[in-house]
C-alpha positions, -999 to 999 in steps of 0.1 A, spaced: -95 126 -131 -75 94 -129 -64 76 -161 -88 48 -154 -118 70 -149 -146 65 -173 -147 103 -178 -113 100 -195 -132 86 -225 -147 120 -230 -112 132 -240 -109 106 -268 -119 110 -304 -130 73 -306 -158 80 -280 -165 118 -276 -180 125 -310 -202 94 -308 -213 104 -272 -222 139 -283 -241 126 -313 -262 101 -293 -268 126 -265 -281 153 -290 -303 126 -306 -319 116 -273 -324 153 -264 -340 161 -298 -363 131 -296 -378 143 -263 -377 180 -271 -398 174 -302 -421 147 -287 -428 167 -255 -433 199 -274 -459 181 -296 -477 167 -265 -478 201 -249 -491 217 -281 -519 191 -283 -528 196 -246 -526 234 -244 -520 252 -277 -537 237 -307 -574 241 -314 -595 214 -331 -628 212 -349 -651 184 -339 -659 160 -367 -681 133 -355 -679 115 -388 -641 112 -388 -626 78 -380 -607 94 -351 -619 123 -330 -591 149 -332 -608 169 -305 -600 142 -280 -567 154 -266 -560 124 -244 -566 102 -274 -541 122 -294 -514 120 -267 -518 82 -267 -516 83 -305 -483 102 -302 -469 74 -280 -480 48 -305 -466 66 -335 -432 69 -319 -429 33 -307 -445 16 -338 -413 20 -359 -393 0 -334 -415 -30 -343 -414 -22 -380 -379 -11 -387 -355 -24 -360 -348 -54 -381 -337 -32 -410 -316 -12 -386 -299 -44 -374 -291 -54 -410 -278 -19 -419 -256 -20 -388 -239 -52 -401 -236 -44 -438 -225 -8 -438 -196 11 -422 -210 23 -389 -196 58 -390 -210 65 -425 -244 50 -415 -246 72 -385 -239 103 -406 -266 93 -431 -291 88 -403 -282 122 -388 -287 138 -422 -322 122 -423 -328 137 -388 -323 172 -402 -349 166 -429 -373 151 -404 -369 180 -380 -374 205 -409 -408 188 -415 -416 190 -378 -406 226 -377 -429 234 -406 -457 216 -388 -452 238 -357 -450 270 -378 -482 261 -397 -498 245 -366 -504 215 -388 -510 184 -366 -507 159 -396 -472 173 -404 -462 170 -367 -474 135 -364 -456 125 -396 -424 139 -382 -430 121 -350 -433 87 -368 -402 95 -388 -383 103 -356 -393 70 -342 -380 54 -374 -348 74 -370 -344 61 -335 -352 25 -345 -324 26 -372 -299 44 -349 -303 21 -319 -286 -10 -333 -256 9 -347 -254 30 -315 -248 1 -292 -229 -22 -316 -203 5 -322 -192 6 -285 -173 -28 -284 -154 -17 -315 -146 18 -301 -137 8 -266 -112 -15 -249 -125 -44 -228 -119 -26 -195 -136 5 -209 -169 -12 -220 -188 -8 -187 -176 28 -183 -186 36 -219 -221 21 -215 -224 39 -182 -217 73 -198 -241 65 -226 -269 56 -202 -261 87 -180 -261 109 -211 -293 94 -225 -314 98 -194 -301 133 -186 -307 143 -223 -343 129 -220 -347 150 -189 -332 181 -205 -354 177 -236 -385 174 -214 -377 205 -194 -366 224 -226 -399 217 -242 -418 231 -213 -397 263 -214 -401 268 -251 -438 261 -251 -444 286 -223 -435 315 -246 -458 334 -270 -437 326 -301 -434 289 -293 -439 278 -330 -407 294 -342 -388 287 -310 -395 250 -311 -388 249 -349 -354 266 -346 -344 245 -316 -352 211 -332 -335 219 -365 -305 234 -348 -301 203 -326 -303 180 -356 -277 200 -374 -254 199 -344 -259 162 -342 -249 157 -378 -218 179 -374 -207 159 -343 -212 127 -363 -187 139 -389 -159 135 -363 -167 99 -355 -137 78 -367 -142 50 -393 -157 18 -381 -158 -8 -409 -188 -30 -416 -188 -62 -397 -206 -83 -424 -205 -64 -457 -216 -94 -477 -249 -96 -459 -279 -98 -483 -305 -73 -472 -340 -87 -466 -366 -59 -471 -394 -80 -458 -396 -63 -424 -419 -89 -409 -399 -120 -420 -366 -103 -410 -380 -92 -376 -389 -128 -369 -355 -140 -380 -337 -114 -359 -358 -122 -328 -349 -159 -333 -312 -149 -336 -313 -128 -304 -332 -153 -283 -311 -182 -297 -279 -167 -283 -261 -184 -254 -283 -184 -223 -264 -155 -206 -270 -133 -236 -306 -143 -244 -317 -139 -208 -299 -105 -207 -321 -95 -236 -352 -104 -217 -338 -89 -185 -331 -55 -202 -366 -55 -218 -381 -62 -184 -364 -30 -172 -383 -11 -199 -415 -29 -188 -411 -16 -153 -401 18 -167 -434 20 -187 -454 12 -156 -436 38 -135 -431 66 -160 -467 65 -175 -481 70 -140 -458 99 -129 -482 127 -140 -512 113 -122 -490 102 -93 -478 138 -89 -513 153 -93 -535 129 -74 -512 114 -47 -487 142 -41 -512 170 -48 -486 188 -69 -486 209 -101 -465 205 -133 -433 214 -115 -437 184 -93 -438 161 -123 -405 177 -135 -390 172 -100 -399 135 -100 -384 130 -135 -353 149 -124 -348 128 -93 -353 96 -113 -330 106 -141 -303 117 -117 -307 84 -99 -301 65 -132 -271 87 -139 -256 81 -105 -262 43 -106 -247 41 -141 -216 61 -130 -211 39 -100 -212 7 -121 -177 11 -134 -162 16 -100 -182 -12 -84 -173 -36 -112 -136 -29 -112 -137 -17 -149 -150 -51 -160 -183 -65 -172 -196 -76 -138 -230 -92 -142 -230 -98 -104 -244 -62 -102 -275 -73 -120 -291 -92 -91 -279 -64 -68 -298 -40 -91 -330 -61 -93 -330 -65 -55 -329 -27 -51 -356 -22 -77 -379 -44 -57 -370 -29 -24 -374 7 -34 -406 -1 -54 -421 -15 -22 -409 15 -2 -425 38 -28 -458 20 -24 -455 23 14 -445 59 16 -469 72 -10 -500 53 3 -501 74 34 -492 107 19 -512 135 35 -541 152 17 -537 189 6 -564 216 2 -547 230 -29 -520 220 -54 -485 229 -45 -454 234 -65 -421 216 -61 -408 240 -34 -439 235 -14 -436 197 -18 -400 198 -5 -412 216 27 -433 185 35 -413 159 55 -432 130 40 -421 140 5 -385 133 12 -391 96 18 -411 94 -15 -383 112 -34 -357 90 -17 -376 59 -30 -377 73 -65 -340 81 -63 -333 46 -51 -353 32 -81 -331 52 -104 -298 43 -88 -305 5 -87 -320 8 -122 -285 19 -133 -269 -10 -115 -293 -33 -133 -293 -21 -169 -256 -10 -176 -240 -45 -170 -268 -61 -191 -260 -39 -221 -223 -45 -216 -227 -82 -214 -249 -83 -246 -222 -63 -264 -192 -83 -251 -206 -118 -255 -222 -114 -290 -202 -122 -321 -192 -90 -340 -210 -100 -372 -243 -106 -353 -241 -78 -327 -262 -51 -345 -289 -76 -353 -290 -89 -317 -293 -53 -304 -321 -48 -330 -339 -79 -315 -334 -62 -281 -351 -30 -294 -381 -50 -306 -384 -67 -273 -380 -34 -255 -408 -19 -275 -430 -49 -269 -424 -50 -232 -431 -12 -229 -464 -16 -247 -474 -45 -225 -463 -26 -194 -484 4 -202 -514 -18 -211 -510 -38 -179 -508 -7 -158 -540 7 -175 -558 -26 -170 -550 -28 -133 -558 8 -126 -591 5 -145 -600 -24 -122 -597 -4 -90 -560 -7 -82 -545 24 -67 -513 39 -82 -492 31 -50 -505 -4 -50 -496 -7 -87 -460 2 -78 -461 -25 -51 -473 -51 -76 -446 -41 -100 -420 -45 -73 -432 -80 -64 -434 -90 -100 -399 -78 -105 -387 -101 -76 -406 -131 -91 -391 -125 -126 -356 -120 -112 -358 -153 -93 -371 -171 -125 -343 -157 -147 -316 -164 -122 -328 -199 -118 -324 -204 -156 -290 -187 -156 -273 -193 -122 -242 -174 -135 -260 -141 -126 -265 -151 -89 -231 -168 -87 -214 -137 -100 -233 -117 -74 -221 -140 -46 -185 -137 -59 -189 -99 -62 -203 -96 -27 -175 -117 -12 -147 -97 -27 -163 -64 -19 -172 -71 17 -148 -96 32 -119 -91 8 -103 -65 -14 -92 -84 -45 -61 -73 -64 -55 -91 -97 -25 -93 -121 -21 -111 -154 -58 -118 -160 -52 -110 -197 -34 -144 -198 -67 -162 -194 -81 -168 -229 -111 -147 -238 -127 -176 -256 -120 -213 -263 -110 -241 -239 -82 -238 -213 -72 -253 -180 -65 -231 -150 -42 -245 -123 -40 -228 -89 -29 -234 -53 -56 -244 -29 -57 -223 2 -93 -221 14 -129 -231 8 -136 -199 -11 -108 -202 -36 -132 -209 -65 -154 -179 -56 -124 -156 -55 -112 -169 -89 -147 -165 -103 -147 -129 -92 -115 -122 -111 -121 -142 -143 -151 -129 -162 -158 -162 -181 -178 -190 -165 -154 -217 -150 -160 -254 -143 -141 -262 -111 -128 -297 -103 -130 -301 -65 -131 -327 -38 -165 -345 -36 -167 -339 2 -170 -301 -4 -203 -308 -21 -217 -319 13 -209 -286 30 -242 -269 38 -238 -235 21 -206 -236 0 -216 -270 -14 -249 -255 -26 -230 -227 -44 -206 -251 -60 -233 -274 -73 -249 -244 -90 -215 -235 -104 -216 -269 -122 -184 -279 -104 -171 -313 -111 -167 -336 -81 -137 -359 -79 -124 -384 -54 -91 -403 -51 -91 -437 -69 -88 -456 -36 -120 -439 -23 -142 -440 -55 -125 -450 -87 -157 -446 -107 -162 -410 -95 -126 -402 -105 -131 -416 -140 -164 -398 -143 -147 -365 -133 -120 -369 -160 -147 -377 -186 -166 -345 -176 -135 -324 -178 -128 -337 -213 -164 -329 -223 -162 -294 -208 -130 -286 -227 -145 -300 -259 -174 -276 -255 -149 -247 -253 -152 -241 -215 -127 -230 -189 -118 -257 -164 -100 -249 -131 -82 -276 -111 -63 -275 -78 -35 -300 -85 -26 -303 -48 -58 -323 -45 -66 -308 -11 -67 -275 9 -34 -268 25 -31 -274 63 3 -256 65 1 -227 41 27 -243 19 21 -260 -14 16 -298 -15 31 -317 -44 10 -314 -76 -6 -346 -86 -4 -361 -121 -41 -354 -130 -32 -323 -150 -9 -343 -172 -37 -368 -178 -61 -340 -187 -39 -323 -213 -28 -356 -228 -64 -365 -235 -74 -329 -245 -44 -307 -255 -53 -272 -245 -34 -242 -230 -27 -244 -193 -27 -211 -173 -8 -212 -139 -24 -190 -112 -16 -182 -76 -37 -170 -47 -22 -146 -22 -34 -135 12 -60 -162 19 -39 -182 44 -51 -173 78 -85 -161 66 -118 -174 81 -121 -199 53 -86 -214 56 -73 -241 78 -48 -221 97 -48 -229 134 -74 -257 130 -106 -263 112 -118 -238 86 -147 -215 95 -143 -221 132 -126 -190 144 -146 -158 140 -115 -137 148 -101 -148 114 -131 -130 97 -113 -98 88 -135 -75 66 -118 -59 36 -86 -78 40 -64 -77 9 -61 -108 -12 -45 -113 -46 -47 -135 -77 -18 -136 -101 -17 -154 -135 12 -161 -158 15 -168 -195 -2 -200 -207 18 -232 -210 18 -252 -242 1 -285 -232 32 -306 -240 52 -287 -214 25 -287 -188 40 -312 -164 30 -312 -127 66 -303 -116 69 -273 -141 35 -260 -131 42 -262 -94 74 -243 -98 56 -215 -116 27 -213 -91 52 -212 -62 70 -183 -79 38 -165 -86 28 -168 -50 62 -157 -37 63 -150 0 27 -140 3 6 -166 20 
């Protein structure tokens, strides 16, 4: 295991106890919930009371009631969870919630021992409340516990652990309920898991309250509305990430609610086939989550989100195509029998693909929400996300039920979900072009180039600054965007905007066109005004002081524009240097750029180096050119 591996976090006290605590919580949730469902379907006996407001002999109705009782607290109490996560020390709050879990599971165990459905349902509602209160503090603690370069890996481990724990809880419930003494076995298991969760929470280090002066509002409806307004009122990248993550749970509700019928009616399998499908999907989520860290270069890379949404649509359509023509069977078969059918492997591959690309999709979104939300608002924003998730899950389940009741087949439902995902993705990315632009940048530096960066910590994490860099090729802004995780406003020659493809990308990057005064003095003045406005708004602005792409590979003299910028708006200036792009397909070596296909060398190594920021009063063109030249060195 390398020092940079995300699995190294499992050897640290600041992460491991928290990881074990949340893993045991997810396991216990599903162990209890699935055991209750199986008890309703196969174990408990009911007396028919036609006068009762609900028919407790209707087992399907009871199963749906269980789903409602578990998800209802997310609507009711997530706002309280968000407030608690801001006001109280997070480690103490987690321990208190885990103590409550022991009490709740004791009630649930008593319900199983007495075969009392009301006690079981009460415990289920209480467990939903426990999860609603735990969620905001669970995700808000990660940015405090982890370094910036560990945030994606930490979220990946949490998602992997959560989905595998859900799977283990589901399988464990089936094993416990298959025995004769299931009442005591389930009771002991859920209480023991709750106790283990509390004991692991005691090892979580202290994490102070982020907003201890917060006045609690116990009106859950008013506070839910305020928290929703707070979440959706965040900067566009965060607010759209909230919607994007909730959309993932909408899709999940459509797919997961149909798995039992899909396995029975389409694949002609028994209960073991349901478990197989859940296993394949959960393993896919775990694999996708784990790969996120490696593919993102240990940084919050939202360029993976469009990649994930593309895969979700692709494999959703493939699942529709492969399952629609699945052969009929004379009798139900188990999972081993299913694996002996060649057609089953394409279905399972589609389900695995859905899981993997689901991991690519959801992990960066969670990491972005955590990293770009103010610390004193983080728990409440995550609470808003939980409310949205619950809402989207309910709507997803209702939409699936409505479409199926109107004659749509389950495979066709999967196809509709995939097409809707594509439409929603296009809509969200049109509202926030940063997602797609980051994807283009990520694709460029992972297919054409291998990007090596140094000194990126010199770029301010927030607030205005000017980046100055040598200008080697037409893709310089894209390479810089791939290395710097903040959005950047680039100042570039107005002629580039007329380039067919690259110009389209730069226009959506909100680049600032500029022209020499002798060509268009008005455009030049407008560019300086726009730069001043961008800096006043706290943005990063990048300029290429040479004023043109090099024809020789050497630096041209830096023009005085940088001095004019910092004189008008005194901000830090960060010198940067690109290495290795001279001679690439997008440079002007040996003639016009993008004219010699032999210069398109996949996976060629390029570099970006940054030095410490200049105080604006010392940021002269001459001084900056000397530093950029030194940073570049002999590498061209």
